[in-house]
C-alpha positions in Angstrom: -9.5 -41.2 -13.5 -10.1 -43.4 -16.5 -9.8 -47.2 -16.4 -7.4 -48.8 -18.8 -8.8 -50.3 -21.9 -9.4 -54.1 -21.7 -6.4 -56.1 -23.0 -7.0 -57.5 -26.5 -6.1 -61.1 -27.0 -3.4 -61.4 -29.6 -4.2 -63.5 -32.7 -2.6 -66.8 -33.3 -0.4 -65.2 -36.1 0.7 -62.5 -33.7 1.5 -65.0 -31.0 3.5 -67.2 -33.3 5.3 -64.1 -34.8 6.5 -63.1 -31.3 7.5 -66.7 -30.5 9.5 -66.9 -33.8 11.2 -63.5 -33.1 12.0 -64.4 -29.5 13.5 -67.8 -30.5 15.4 -66.2 -33.5 13.7 -68.7 -35.9 12.8 -66.3 -38.7 15.9 -64.5 -40.0 15.6 -60.9 -41.3 14.5 -60.5 -44.8 12.1 -58.4 -46.9 9.3 -60.8 -46.3 7.3 -60.0 -43.1 7.4 -62.5 -40.2 3.6 -62.8 -40.2 3.6 -63.9 -43.9 6.3 -66.5 -43.2 4.3 -67.8 -40.3 1.2 -68.0 -42.5 3.2 -69.9 -45.1 4.4 -72.4 -42.6 0.9 -72.9 -41.3 -0.5 -73.6 -44.7 2.3 -76.0 -45.5 1.8 -77.9 -42.3 -1.9 -78.1 -43.2 -1.1 -80.0 -46.4 -0.7 -77.3 -49.1 2.4 -77.5 -51.3 4.9 -74.6 -51.3 3.9 -73.7 -54.8 0.2 -73.5 -53.8 1.1 -71.4 -50.8 3.2 -69.1 -52.9 0.2 -68.5 -55.2 -2.2 -68.0 -52.3 0.0 -65.5 -50.4 1.6 -63.7 -53.4 4.9 -61.9 -53.2 6.7 -64.9 -51.8 8.6 -67.6 -53.8 8.0 -71.2 -53.3 11.6 -71.6 -52.1 11.0 -68.9 -49.4 7.8 -70.7 -48.4 9.7 -74.0 -48.1 12.5 -72.5 -46.0 10.0 -70.8 -43.6 8.3 -74.1 -43.2 11.5 -76.0 -42.5 12.8 -73.5 -40.0 9.6 -73.3 -38.0 9.0 -77.1 -37.9 12.7 -77.6 -36.9 12.2 -75.2 -34.0 9.2 -77.0 -32.6 10.4 -79.3 -29.8 9.5 -83.0 -30.0 6.4 -83.7 -27.9 6.0 -86.5 -25.4 2.6 -88.0 -24.7 1.3 -87.0 -21.3 -1.9 -86.0 -19.5 -2.7 -82.5 -20.5 -5.1 -79.6 -20.3 -5.2 -78.2 -23.8 -6.1 -74.6 -24.8 -7.5 -74.3 -28.3 -7.5 -70.9 -30.1 -9.3 -70.1 -33.4 -8.8 -67.0 -35.5 -9.7 -65.7 -38.9 -6.6 -64.7 -41.0 -6.5 -63.0 -44.4 -4.0 -64.6 -46.7 -4.2 -61.9 -49.3 -6.7 -59.1 -50.0 -9.5 -61.5 -50.9 -8.8 -65.0 -49.5 -9.7 -65.7 -45.9 -8.6 -68.7 -43.8 -9.2 -70.1 -40.3 -6.2 -70.7 -38.1 -6.3 -73.1 -35.2 -3.6 -73.6 -32.5 -3.5 -76.0 -29.6 -1.2 -75.3 -26.6 -0.6 -77.1 -23.3 -2.3 -74.9 -20.7 0.3 -75.5 -18.1 3.6 -75.4 -20.0 2.5 -73.2 -22.9 4.2 -75.5 -25.5 2.6 -75.5 -28.9 1.0 -78.9 -29.6 -0.6 -78.4 -33.0 -1.5 -75.7 -35.5 -3.5 -75.8 -38.7 -5.0 -73.5 -41.3 -8.1 -74.1 -43.4 -9.4 -72.2 -46.3 -12.8 -73.9 -46.0 -13.2 -74.7 -42.3 -14.5 -78.1 -43.2 -15.2 -80.8 -40.7 -12.3 -82.9 -42.1 -9.8 -80.1 -41.4 -11.2 -79.7 -37.8 -10.9 -83.5 -37.3 -7.3 -83.5 -38.6 -6.5 -80.7 -36.2 -8.1 -82.4 -33.2 -6.4 -85.7 -34.1 -2.9 -84.0 -34.3 -3.6 -82.4 -30.9 -4.7 -85.7 -29.4 -1.5 -87.4 -30.7 0.4 -85.7 -27.9 -2.0 -86.6 -25.1 -2.6 -89.7 -23.0 -6.3 -90.6 -22.9 -8.9 -87.9 -23.3 -7.5 -84.4 -22.4 -9.6 -81.5 -21.0 -9.9 -79.0 -23.8 -10.3 -75.3 -23.0 -11.9 -73.5 -25.9 -13.1 -70.0 -26.7 -16.6 -69.0 -27.6 -16.4 -70.3 -31.2 -19.9 -71.2 -32.5 -18.9 -74.6 -33.8 -16.8 -75.8 -30.9 -19.5 -77.4 -28.6 -21.1 -79.4 -31.4 -17.9 -80.6 -33.0 -16.3 -81.6 -29.7 -19.5 -83.4 -28.4 -19.5 -85.4 -31.6 -15.9 -86.5 -30.9 -16.8 -87.5 -27.3 -14.2 -85.2 -25.7 -14.2 -83.3 -22.4 -14.2 -79.5 -23.0 -14.7 -76.3 -21.1 -15.8 -73.1 -22.8 -13.4 -70.4 -21.5 -14.9 -67.0 -21.3 -11.7 -65.3 -20.1 -8.8 -64.6 -22.3 -6.4 -67.5 -22.5 -3.4 -65.7 -23.9 -2.1 -63.0 -21.5 1.0 -61.8 -23.3 -0.3 -58.3 -23.8 -1.5 -58.2 -20.1 2.0 -59.2 -19.0 3.6 -56.6 -21.2 1.3 -53.8 -20.1 1.7 -54.7 -16.4 5.5 -54.7 -16.9 5.5 -51.2 -18.4 2.8 -49.9 -16.0 4.8 -50.7 -12.9 3.9 -54.3 -12.2 0.3 -53.8 -11.3 -1.7 -56.9 -12.1 -4.7 -56.4 -14.4 -8.1 -57.3 -13.0 -9.7 -60.5 -14.2 
């Protein structure tokens, strides 16, 4: 008897794509949902729709703008409250040669998306803007749950924030899906 393969944590782009499909935010078109999500992330990070169109290729600036509008309109307004925040970081390829870093912050209890950002350079200013946008929805200093990113401890200590390095997977979508199809058995942690 072989043990099941460990569940792989979905990337931020995969998570947001499933969210957009479930909420019927992205309408059917020839442009893949993942590409529209990436376009919205880049626009929310300060890039113009024309710049994003050039970066991603195969997508007009009008389609980029519409994807950005539909995704931001679907995000619920956030209220300030005490939170435990989970931060995920992934590397995403925009086209065959350009690589970016994607960050997403979610409330650990409710799962609501608090902030998302994409950076082509992974500069300290981009990280600071992401953390500031995350803190805008929190009262006081939240507890941040982060993965094993090499830059997390140093950057968070310099901002005087409470954080916990999470060694377990924080997103369990695939585990829930596999447990549903495998008869409801809970995966071991």
